[in-house]
C-alpha positions as CSV (number, residue, x, y, z in Angstrom):
1,M,15.6,40.6,0.7
2,R,15.7,38.9,3.8
3,E,14.7,40.3,7.4
4,T,17.1,39.6,10.2
5,P,17.4,40.3,13.8
6,F,19.4,43.2,12.8
7,G,16.9,44.8,10.4
8,F,17.7,43.7,6.7
9,E,20.0,41.8,4.5
10,Y,20.1,42.0,0.8
11,S,22.1,40.2,-1.9
12,W,23.5,41.5,-5.1
13,A,20.5,39.9,-6.7
14,D,18.1,42.3,-4.7
15,L,19.8,45.2,-6.6
16,Q,19.0,43.8,-9.9
17,P,15.9,46.0,-10.2
18,I,17.8,49.0,-9.4
19,R,21.2,48.1,-11.3
20,A,21.8,51.6,-12.8
21,L,21.6,53.4,-9.4
22,S,23.8,50.7,-7.7
23,V,26.4,51.0,-10.2
24,V,25.9,55.0,-10.3
25,V,26.7,54.7,-6.7
26,V,29.6,52.5,-6.8
27,A,31.5,54.3,-9.4
28,G,31.1,57.7,-7.5
29,Q,32.6,56.2,-4.7
30,V,35.8,54.7,-6.6
31,I,36.0,58.3,-8.1
32,G,35.8,59.7,-4.5
33,A,38.2,57.6,-3.5
34,L,40.8,58.2,-5.9
35,G,40.0,62.1,-5.3
36,G,40.9,61.5,-1.8
37,W,44.1,59.6,-2.7
38,V,45.3,62.8,-5.1
39,Y,44.0,65.5,-3.0
40,P,44.4,63.9,0.6
41,R,42.5,65.3,3.2
42,F,44.0,63.4,6.4
43,P,47.8,62.4,6.8
44,D,46.9,58.7,6.4
45,W,46.1,57.4,2.8
46,F,43.6,55.0,3.9
47,E,41.1,57.6,5.9
48,S,41.9,60.2,2.7
49,M,40.4,57.6,0.2
50,W,37.6,56.3,2.7
51,F,36.8,59.9,3.2
52,G,36.3,60.8,-0.6
53,S,34.4,57.8,-0.9
54,A,32.2,58.3,1.5
55,L,31.7,61.7,0.9
56,S,30.7,61.0,-2.4
57,T,28.3,58.5,-1.5
58,F,24.8,60.6,-1.3
59,P,25.7,62.9,-4.2
60,S,26.2,59.7,-6.3
61,F,22.8,58.7,-5.2
62,V,21.4,61.5,-6.2
63,V,22.9,61.5,-9.4
64,G,22.0,57.7,-9.9
65,L,18.2,58.4,-8.8
66,A,17.9,60.7,-12.2
67,V,19.8,57.8,-14.0
68,Q,17.6,55.4,-12.8
69,A,14.3,57.0,-13.5
70,H,15.5,57.8,-16.8
71,D,16.8,54.1,-17.7
72,K,13.8,52.3,-16.1
73,P,11.0,54.6,-15.3
74,G,8.5,53.3,-12.5
75,S,11.6,51.1,-11.0
76,L,12.0,53.3,-8.5
77,S,8.2,53.4,-6.9
78,A,8.5,49.4,-7.7
79,N,11.5,49.1,-5.1
80,K,10.9,51.8,-2.8
81,V,11.8,50.0,0.5
82,M,15.3,49.0,-1.0
83,V,15.8,52.6,-2.5
84,R,14.6,54.1,1.1
85,R,17.3,52.0,2.5
86,F,19.8,52.6,-0.1
87,A,19.7,56.5,0.4
88,L,19.6,56.1,4.4
89,V,22.9,54.4,4.1
90,A,24.4,56.8,1.7
91,A,23.3,59.9,3.4
92,L,25.0,58.2,6.5
93,M,28.0,57.5,5.3
94,S,28.1,61.3,3.8
95,C,27.2,62.7,7.0
96,F,29.9,60.5,9.0
97,A,32.5,61.9,6.3
98,L,31.6,65.1,7.2
99,A,32.0,64.7,10.5
100,M,35.2,62.8,10.6
101,P,37.3,65.6,11.7
102,F,35.3,66.5,14.7
103,F,35.7,62.4,15.7
104,G,39.5,63.3,15.9
105,F,40.4,61.4,12.8
106,G,43.5,62.5,11.0
107,E,45.2,64.1,13.9
108,V,48.7,64.0,13.7
109,E,50.1,62.6,17.2
């Protein structure tokens, strides 16, 4: 993981130690996007899919923590910084999805 002027930057290789967590989150986002497409919340299909994907990110992260802890015990504590940043991004995405209707997304003009 390299530090940049913007805070941090990581590559797929940095996610190798927490691969199970990453895979569960991405799978949860895909399932959430499909749910947003099947059960649209907004008039635009992209907004609905993004909403479903973003909303499912933090719950997928929580499930991924359990899977990662079971799959490779000790890997979460050995990679605290990456897990903490992953949690922050997941929480922010889910919170923004919940706030989307208050920002005027999905309004029909």
